[in-house]
N, C-alpha and C positions, 0 to 999 in steps of 0.2 A: 258701284254698289248695285245700280239698276241691271246693268249686264250680268253681274254674278249671280243675282235673284232669278233673273229671266233663265239662265243656264240651268240654275239648279231646279226650278219649276220643270223645264223641258226633259230633264234627265230622271227625275223622281215622279213626275206627273201630279205634283202637289200643288195646290193654287191657294190655299189658305195661309192667311197672314200668321196664324198662331203657329203653324208648323214651321214658317220661315223664321219666327223669333226663337222657337226652340232649337232650329239649327244654327242660328247666330250664337245663342248661348253655349251651346255645346262646343263650337268651333273656338269660342273665345276661352272656355275651360281647358280645351286641348292645347292651345297656344300658350296659356299661363303655365300649365303643367310641364309642357316643353322647356320653357324659360326657366322654371324653377329646377327642372332636372340637369339644364346646361350649367347652372349656377352652383349645383351641388357636386358637379363631377370633379374628380381629381385632375390637377393641371399638370402640365410637364414643367420642368425647368427651364427658365428663360433668361439665365443670367441676371444681373444687378447684384447690388450688395447684400439682399435677404437672402439668407440660407434656406429658408422654409418656403419659398415661392411655390404655390400649389399644394402644399401640404396642410396648411392650417384651416381647419374647419370650425366654425361657430358652433359652440355647445349649446346655444339657447334656440337658434332657428335651423341649424343644420346646413347652411349655405358656407361656400368656401370664402376665406377671408381674403381680402385684397391687400396688396402692398402699396404704400404711399411713401414717397421720397419727399419730404416737405422742408428739410433741414436746410438752411443756408451754408451751414459747415460742409454739407455732403458726406456726412458718415453717420447718419441716423435715418432711421425708417420706421414705419408703424404699420403692425397689422390691423386692418380695420374691417369689420363686417358691415356692409352697407344696408343690411335687412332686405326688406322688400321695397326697394328703390324703384321698381315699377309703378308703385302707387305714391303720388305726391303727398306729402305731410305725413307718412309713417314714422320718419326718423330713423336715426342710426341705431344699430343693436349694440355691439360692444367692440373695444379697441384695446390695444396693448402696444407699448413700445417694443421694437423688435430687438434691440441690442442685446438686452438681458435675456430675452427669450433665445435667441440664436445661440448665446453663449452657454446656457443651461442644457440646450439640446445637443449642442456639440460635446459637451462634457459626458452626456450620456451615450452618444456615438463613440467616442473614443474609449469610453469605459466598457462599452459592448464588444469592442473588437481588442481590448488589451489582452496581454499574455494570460492572466488567470481567466478571463472569459473563453479564450481559445482553447485552454486547457480543459475547461469545464465542459466546452462544446465537444472536444475531441472524446472526453471521458463518456460523455452522453451518447455520444455515436457509437462508440465501443459498447456501452451497455445494451443499445438498441441491437447492435449486430449480435451480441452474445446471447440475448433474449431470442432472437430470430432463430440462431442455431439450436437452442433449447428446444423451440417449438418444432423444428424440422426433424430434430432426434426424436420427440415424443410421437410425431405423426409416424416417422418410420417404424417405431415399435408397433403402433395401431396396424400399420400396413402388414407388417409380418403376421400378427394375429389374424387379420383379414384374409390374407392369403392362405393360412393354414385353414381357416373356416371354408372358404372356397373350395379348398382340396378335398375337406371331409365332405362337403356337400356333393362335389362330382363323384366321390366313390359311392356315396349311398345311392345316389341317381343311377350309376351303372349296375349295382347289385339288386335293384328291385325287379321283381317279376313284371314284364312288360303287359301281362294280362289284368294286372291290378292298376288301371288306367288313373283312378283317383289319386292312389298314393303317388304314383309316378309324376302325375301333374303338380302335387304339393312339393315333391323333392326337386322338380325342375324350377319352381318358383323359388325355393329357398336358394338353389344354386345361383339364379339369375340376380337374387338380392346380394348374395356375397360377393358377385362378380361386380356389381355396381357399385358396392361399398369399396372394393379395391379399386376401381377406377376414379372414385371421388377422391380418395387419399393419395393416389398417385398425381392426380391433377394439382392438389394443394401443395404437394412437395415440389412439383415442377414449378408452380407461381413463386413459392418462397425462394427457391433456388435462383429464379430469374431476377428477383429483387435484389438478392444479395450480390449477384454479378453485375446489375447496373449500378451498384454503389460506387461512387468515384473513389480513387485511391487518395487518401489523405497523406498529405505530406508534412508530418508534424513539425519538422525544424524550419521548412519554409513559411508556414503560417505563424510559427512564434516568432520569426524574424520580421514578418510583416506587421505583427502587432507591435513590435518594438519600434520600427521605422514609421509607423502611421502618424504619431503625434508630431514627430518631426517634420515630416512632409506636409502635414496639415498646417502647422504654424508657419511653415517658410513663406516668406514675401511672394516668391515666384508662383506659388500655387493660386490658381485662379479660382474665383467663386463659382464658376460654372462645373469646375471638377467636384468641389465639395458638394454642390447641390446634386450631381449626379449619383455620388457616393450615398448621400441621404436618401435619395430616391430608392436607390436599390436596397437600404435596410429598413426604411420606414415607409409603412402604408399610408398612414395620416396621422395627424395630431388634432385631437379635439381640444379646443381651448375655452375656458370659462373664467369668470371671475368671482372670486370669494370677497364679499365687501366687509364681512366680519373681521378677516385677518388682513385685508388689504393685499391680497396675493393673487396672481394668475395661476390657475389650476390646469397644466398640461397633461393631457392623456395620451401617450405615446401608443401608436399600435404598430407594433413591429411585424416585419414581413413573415416571420415563422409563426404568428398567432399569439405572441406574447403581447403584455400590456404592462406599461410603466407609468406611474404618476409622478409628476415633477411640479413643484410649487415654487414659483418664482415671485419674489417681493416687488411690488410696485413702487414707483418712485413718489416720494412723499415731499420732495422739495417745491417749495412755493405755495403750500397749502397754509392759509392763515389760520392759527390756532383759534378754536371756537370759543375758549374761555377768555380770550383777549379781544374779542370783537366788541368794540364801542357801539353805543347807539347811534343812529344816524343824525340825530338832532346834536349829539356832542361831537360827532366828527365834524359836522357842518360848521358848528360854532368856531372850533379850532382851525378848521382848514380853509373856512371861507375868507376871502379877500386876499389869499396867497397864491390861488391858482385858478384858472378859467374854470367855467362850469363843466367843460368837457373833462378836464383833468380830475375834477372834484367827482364826477360820475364814475370815473374809471377806478378811483381810489375807494369809493364807497363799495363798489361791486367786488374789489379785491379783498375789501375787510368782512366781506360776507354780510354787508348791511342790506336791509331790505326796507321797501316802503311799507306803508301801513296795510297795503293790500297784499303785501308779500311778494311785490314785483321788483324787478331789477331796476337800477337807477339809469336814467337817461338825462341828457341835457336839459331838456324842457323841464322834467321833474325835479332836477336839483335847482333850476331856476324858479320854479314855483315855491319850493320849500324855502329857499334862501330868502325870497322877498317877503314870505309870510314870518320868517324869523327877525327880518330886519338885519340882515347881513349884506354890507355893501358888496357891490360887484368887484371883481379884480380889474385893477387899472395899473398898467406897468409904468405908467408915467408918474404915479404917487409914491412908487416904492423909493426908498431911500438908497438901498444898495441893490442894484439889478441882479436878479436871480435867474437861473436857467434849470432845467431838469438835468438829471444825470445822464440821460441818454443823449440829449442835446450837447451837453459838454463831452461826452465820449465822440461824437460825430466831429465835433471842432478839434479835439485832440488827435483824432485819426486812429483811435483804438476802439475795441469792444466795450460793451457795457460792462460785462464780467471783470476786465482789466481796470475800468475805472472804479468800479466798486471796490476792489482790492487795494487801489491806492488810497479810496476813502478809509477803509477799515486800518490801513497801515498809518493814518494821519498825514499822508503827503498831500492829498487833495481835500480841502476843508469843505464839509457839506454837513447840512443839518436835516433832520427828518422829525416833524412835528409829532406823527403817530407811526406806530409800525404798520407798515403797508402804504403809507403815504408816498409821493414822489420825493426824491431827496433834492434838496435845494442847494445849488452850488453857485456861489458869487462869480459873476464874469470876470472880475479883476484877477481872481485866483488863477486863472487858466494861463496867464502870461507870466506867473512866478517862476524862480529858479528851479525851486524844489520840485514842482508839477513837471518843469521841462525835464529835469533829470530822471524823474519816474517814469515819465513816458518814454523817454529814450532807452531805459532799462527794459520795458515791455517790448519795445521794437527789436533790441538787440536780442531778445530770447526767442524771437520768431525764427523757424526753420530756413534754410537757405532756399528751399524751393517754394516759399510762401508765395511769391508773386506769380510763378506758374500756377500754383494750387488755386488761386483766386479765379483763374480763367479755365480751369479742367472743364467747366461745364458749358463753356462757349464752344459751339461747333467750328472746327477749323476748316477752312476752304484750301483746297490744294493750291500751292503756290504762293500761299500767304504765310 
């Protein structure tokens, strides 16, 4: 810091601290602007499962949205705008699940290169070429008239008496203007003819065949995601993403390479949202759930049911314990429970299946479980896990797994050569 300040003073001849502070502020501002510009630039395709890598731009702050792969299944991703992450405490901007967004944009891509779209593009190109030929024909008619005017001007100039210098000078100026207009029209015709000659020859049959084969190639298992990304980067300049909270939709504005724009609305997932009209009060929920679960599980359940404290804060273990003690609700004690109970998540772990499969067994009546309130944890008797019906149900879940299930679990593990 001191060396930089000394070099700056030696180069500028300034020695006051005020000038140095102004220099520091300007340098910091330029650095932030450069960082902002880097975050807003369009990125290239880098592979991965996300189709719109480097194309999604936040509609609220203008920064490029990042891709996050956080699912344990390995088939889901999320587009997230981190906002001004250079400043601590600013918070995130907006985010949206990427699977539905990719599917909607892919449908727009396939529709844009469909046979009807190709026919419309060929028709539009023919219309443009026909209009260009009409313009050339009109300019050629004007050129014919301009040449005739130039010929008349030259004859008038040749017939004038040389002694009448003023008249000769005027006729010469008119002749020059006519010749200049002829030159301008000839250049226009030359430029338009060059544009028509540079227009590529359109193979109608080949384009229509490509439009019919593209959906098959796109959906083929052998087609890599990187190939799809490169195709999208050719057709799409960028996609502006915003969220419509009123309709619970993601609004995508696709900027095509040709300058057109298309708005696409994608419905956001509503699964897992607790209905506001069914949300009980915190006191009512604690009176019903207290004694059945530890304070940590009670805090999670209260937050899931959208219950708030008196100050409008979320529930924590400490706040649940204080409220429970004020209400006189006893603490959870596993030794005093008549029938040992575990949560549905722990039951799924013991059975070797996922939580979704365990919940489907509950809904089918195979795995006995109770739920005191909607949104509270399911209570599964421990002794029910060893029953014959549960064993048969779990075996059915295992039998429905794909053959490559075991290898699929280790796809995210880096394989070393020779192992």
